[in-house]
C-alpha positions, -999 to +999 in steps of 0.1 A: +205-319-738+200-306-773+167-324-778+153-313-744+163-277-752+145-280-786+114-293-768+113-264-744+118-240-772+090-254-793+066-257-763+071-220-755+060-209-789+031-235-793+001-218-777-025-245-786-030-274-762-030-301-789+002-287-804+019-290-771+006-326-767+020-336-801+054-321-793+057-340-760+044-373-775+070-370-803+098-363-778+088-393-757+089-415-788+123-404-800+143-396-768+161-425-751+158-436-715+165-420-690+165-387-708+128-387-715+120-397-680+140-368-665+123-345-690+089-357-678+100-351-642+111-316-651+078-308-669+058-320-639+080-302-612+092-335-599+129-328-603+151-309-577+188-308-569+199-303-534+232-285-542+223-268-575+204-236-567+196-203-583+223-186-562+250-208-578+240-195-612+242-159-600+277-165-586+288-180-619+275-151-640+291-126-616+325-143-624+321-140-662+299-108-667+299-074-652+272-075-625+258-041-634+254-052-670+238-085-659+214-066-636+203-043-664+200-071-689+180-092-664+157-063-658+152-058-695+147-094-705+126-103-674+139-139-670+170-151-653+175-182-674+171-164-707+194-136-696+222-161-686+217-180-719+222-149-739+249-131-719+272-160-711+305-154-729+310-176-760+336-204-756+355-223-782+362-253-760+346-276-786+337-303-761+307-326-767+276-313-750+262-335-721+230-355-724+201-347-702+206-380-683+243-371-677+233-336-664+208-350-640+230-379-628+260-357-621+240-330-604+223-355-581+256-369-571+276-337-569+285-321-536+281-284-531+318-277-539+315-296-572+284-281-587+301-247-594+327-262-617+302-286-634+278-258-643+305-236-656+319-264-679+284-272-692+275-235-699+308-232-718+299-263-740+263-254-747+247-231-772+222-204-759+191-225-763+206-254-744+220-230-717+185-217-713+172-253-708+200-261-683+193-230-661+156-237-662+162-273-652+182-261-622+161-232-610+127-249-617+096-233-630+100-241-667+071-217-677+065-233-711+027-235-707+026-271-697+009-282-666+016-315-648-018-327-660-010-319-696+023-338-694+005-368-680-020-366-708+008-368-733+020-400-716-016-413-717-018-406-754+016-421-759+005-453-741-029-453-757-047-454-723-071-432-703-053-405-683-070-418-651-049-449-654-017-429-657-028-408-627-034-440-607+002-452-615+019-419-613+023-414-576+036-449-571+065-444-594+097-424-593+117-405-620+129-414-645+098-436-649+115-464-669+087-490-660+061-464-672+077-460-706+084-497-710+046-504-704+037-475-727+057-491-755+045-526-749+080-538-737+069-545-701+039-551-678+018-524-662+038-511-632+026-527-600+020-500-574-006-519-554+016-522-523+029-486-522+014-462-498+007-436-524-014-406-533-046-412-553-056-383-575-084-363-559-118-356-572-123-318-576-153-296-578-163-270-604-175-234-595-213-232-595-229-208-618-266-199-623-270-223-653-256-252-633-279-244-603-309-243-626-301-277-639-297-294-605-323-314-586-322-306-549-333-341-539-304-356-559-277-335-541-259-337-507-247-304-493-219-296-468-199-266-458-168-256-478-142-254-450-115-228-452-084-250-449-064-271-473-075-304-490-056-334-478-056-372-483-046-395-455-033-429-465-025-453-437-018-490-435+001-514-412+013-486-390+027-465-419+011-431-426+012-405-454-006-372-454-007-357-489-016-322-501-040-318-531-010-317-554+003-351-540+031-336-519+039-356-487+033-332-458+033-358-430+064-343-413+046-310-409+016-326-391+029-353-367+000-346-344-023-359-372-001-388-383+002-402-347-035-409-347-037-427-380-036-462-367-059-477-393-061-491-428-078-466-450-074-438-476-095-408-465-103-374-481-108-343-460-099-307-450-070-299-428-078-271-404-067-256-371-095-262-345-096-249-310-124-258-286-144-272-314-142-239-334-124-237-368-097-210-366-090-185-394-069-198-423-041-175-412-036-198-382-032-228-404-006-210-424+016-210-394+019-248-397+023-251-435+057-258-450+075-265-417+099-294-417+099-297-379+071-286-356+077-278-320+054-288-291+046-252-286+035-248-322+013-280-320-003-267-289-008-232-302-021-243-336-037-277-331-042-295-364-074-312-372-089-331-402-125-328-411-133-359-432-159-360-460-151-390-482-134-424-482-115-439-511-105-472-494-114-488-461-098-520-449-084-526-484-118-523-501-119-498-530-149-476-526-143-452-554-168-468-578-196-467-553-221-438-553-213-409-529-243-417-506-229-452-500-193-441-495-206-416-470-225-443-451-194-465-450-173-435-438-199-428-410-199-464-399-161-466-399-158-433-380-184-444-354-162-475-347-128-459-349-132-423-337-095-413-343-083-383-324-079-350-342-105-359-367-143-356-372-169-358-399-179-329-420-216-327-413-242-328-440-266-299-443-303-307-443-322-287-469-352-291-491-346-264-518-318-243-532-333-210-520-330-224-485-294-233-491-287-198-506-300-182-474-275-204-454-247-194-478-254-157-470-242-164-435-210-182-445-187-152-443-198-143-408-192-179-397-157-178-413-167-205-439-158-203-476-192-213-488-210-245-497-203-278-516-230-295-536-224-332-546-246-356-565-257-385-543-249-410-571-215-397-581-186-422-580-151-409-570-136-397-603-101-383-603-097-348-618-125-323-623-154-340-641-182-316-651-214-321-632-210-343-601-195-318-576-198-280-573-184-254-550-207-226-542-184-200-527-194-169-509-194-137-529-160-119-530-153-087-513-140-056-532-120-025-524-105+004-543-068+005-538-039+025-553-012+010-576+021+015-558+047-008-575+051-029-607+074-056-619+080-073-652+062-106-656+076-139-668+073-160-699+051-143-725+047-113-702+084-108-696+084-076-716+053-061-698+049-047-663+022-071-653+028-078-615+012-051-595+014-042-558-013-020-544-020-002-512-046+015-490-043+049-471-035+052-434-028+081-411+009+088-405+027+118-390-001+142-393-008+132-429-014+100-446+006+074-466+000+044-488+008+010-473+008-023-493-021-047-488-017-071-517-004-081-551-021-093-582-011-102-617-044-113-634-079-100-640-072-078-670-073-082-708-044-080-731-055-045-742-057-034-705-023-049-699-007-028-727-023+003-713-012-005-677+024-012-690+024+023-706+012+038-674+040+022-654+067+034-678+052+069-679+048+073-641+078+056-626+093+077-598+119+053-584+136+020-591+145-009-568+162-035-589+134-049-611+107-031-591+092+002-603+078+026-577+049+046-592+032+079-587+001+073-565-023+081-593-041+050-605-069+033-586-077-004-591-109-021-580-097-054-565-118-084-557-106-107-529-118-135-507-107-122-472-083-100-453-058-115-428-031-102-406+004-103-421+036-092-404+053-093-438+034-063-450+040-028-437+003-024-433+001-054-411-027-069-432-030-086-466-058-096-490-063-133-497-066-143-533-068-108-548-075-102-585-081-070-604-118-066-611-117-031-628-092-004-636-106+029-623-090+054-647-117+078-637-113+078-599-089+101-580-064+082-559-072+101-527-107+085-528-093+050-525-101+029-494-084+032-460-064+005-443-088+007-413-117-002-436-099-034-448-088-043-412-124-043-401-130-072-426-106-096-408-126-126-398-124-142-363 
């Protein structure tokens, strides 16, 4: 546990990407199995414990520390794990600290009633740094500036292979990845995942800018609509089916009405939507289906799931990824014409002769409830990750509104000392006057200098406190860019912005000139 805690500590204070890679590579070389495999799982969010939750940690702290003191300390520090690590009473038990492998093994086997005593004994035996690592391990979200992709890159460097090979193997393996490390060190063969019904890393698009557009040849590109759903991959063979999200999560249980129609042998790429009467429903309708472990017949009927296909990775066991897109598309069209599975169709290609012609079509995307356009090079193979050049997303222009800052909360990680999470609202009529009602929350879109000034504003204009949340005087206007507005019963306003980000801080604008809720409601699509 000591080595894992040291790794997290060093990663937190190593801002450079290459420095983080070197730290992880060194850890993978020196740490024994299964510790390094469990560490890799933790860094890639692949580790969870059914009976060890954040609530157990809070219960333990409440037994050892005055709850008011802990609340004030958590508010000041801005991170639960760091607060617990620092405030936990020192113990002189002198017992040997557990290894990471021991912690994981015992937590995975422990029942709900056993976890409480286990965690207490470990927290007593660990120093503050290792306590921090233990609590982070349990609560998830390590927040050490390491993405899953970067951790996989460290494994690729360690093995001396291209990261695409590691990506290919990754989703066919389970923690603690002993075969992966044996192969990396030359002690074993490359793991055989050929027979596993697994996720294949997706090919992603880059945002299109004016320079990219000027460099493209219209005749070399295929165009299609960018549908407002979620990216999915369907893998089916011999009656077995998996539906994966873009992150590789198995979401099959949430969409049995799609899985029941996948009686084929193929790996297909597409967009998951809700479609009624041939028309794509707003994204908010799809959200009603996401994350559900069980789906009722009423939910399936009210929000019918549909997959719009636009690429094929494998058909009847043949790997198509090395073929040019135009040929993959032809194979997909021929396969679909023969199979025609229910609850699926093909994403149509858009005929065009010039980019100005496409730009005119893009102008109508918002009115049609479509996110924008996709441009894909006809000759592009299917390359995992986000290669620069083959695929571009040409999204519709964002909307913007002036809103009033209402609440602020301390951030996490490097921002744990700054009020960097902002809730903002719009005006509505109420009781003969008007009031602010929340319409969204954002925590990016500003510079470090602007963050420092915003933090000072929050501290100087707080009028009320609700735990870690600060209620502010309604004085500061933010210009917020966002993609759309949708209905939201969770917000007092009944609406919420989608993908909001702060575009400008309007220090000059009076708060009473900010936008009204009715103005935003009129932007709801569909």
